[in-house]
N, C-alpha and C positions, 0 to 999 in steps of 0.2 A: 571369260576368265578374269578374275580380279587381279589387279596389279598388287605386287608385293613391294614393301620397302626393304631394300637390301642395305646392310651396313658392313663396312669394311674398315679394317685398321690400315692407316696410311703412315709409312715411315718417312719422315723428312730429315735429311742429313745435311748439315752445313758443308758446303764445298769450300774448303780452306784455300785451295789453289786459285780458283776463279771467282770465288764469292758465290752468293746465291745458295740454292738448295737442290739436292737431288731427291727424288720422290720414288718410293717403291710401295706397291700394294701386294704384300706377301701372299694373300689368298688367291690372287689372279696371276698365274704365270705369265711373264713377259710384260706385265703392266708397270711401266716406268715412265717418268717424265722429269722435268726440272723447272726451276723458276729463279729469276734474279732476286726476288724478294720473297719473304714468307707468304705474303698475301697472294702473289702471283703463283707460287708453288701450290698453295691450297686450291686456288681456282683451277690450275692445270691438273691437279689430282682429281677433282670432280669430273673434268672433261675426259681425262684418259680412262677413268673407270667406265664412264658411259660408252666410250668408243670400244673398249675391250669387251664389254657386255654385248654391244651390238654385233661385233664380229662373232662372238660365241653363238648368239641367237641366229645369225645368218648361216652358221655351220650346223644348226640344229642341235647345239649343245646347251645344257642347262647352265645357269649362272653358278659360280662357285658359292658354296655356303660358308659364311664366316660367322664367328661367334657374335651374337647380338648383345647389345646393352641398351642403355636408356638414351643415348645420344644419336644424332643422325649420322655423324661421321666422326670418328676418332682419328686424330692426327698426333703422332708422337714425334717430338722435335727435341733433339738434344736431351733425351731422357725426361722430358716433361710432356704431358698430354695437353693438346690444344683441341677443344671441342668447337666445332663450327656448326 
């Protein structure tokens, strides 16, 4: 079976109380993380997506399908898009 490239939208929200960012992947229920910096939040987003997809695969479930575009990963932060 050929590997597929999956693309997901990631929402990064500044945490005004404690600083840093919270991260949500809307297409994958329960897929959340955080980071003290934008770079750490982006790295954590990639890691949590992989972990969530691994859990789904272990349970015999297919990965959620998200709308595709031309970038490898779209991250929305404070109403602006950051492509990594």
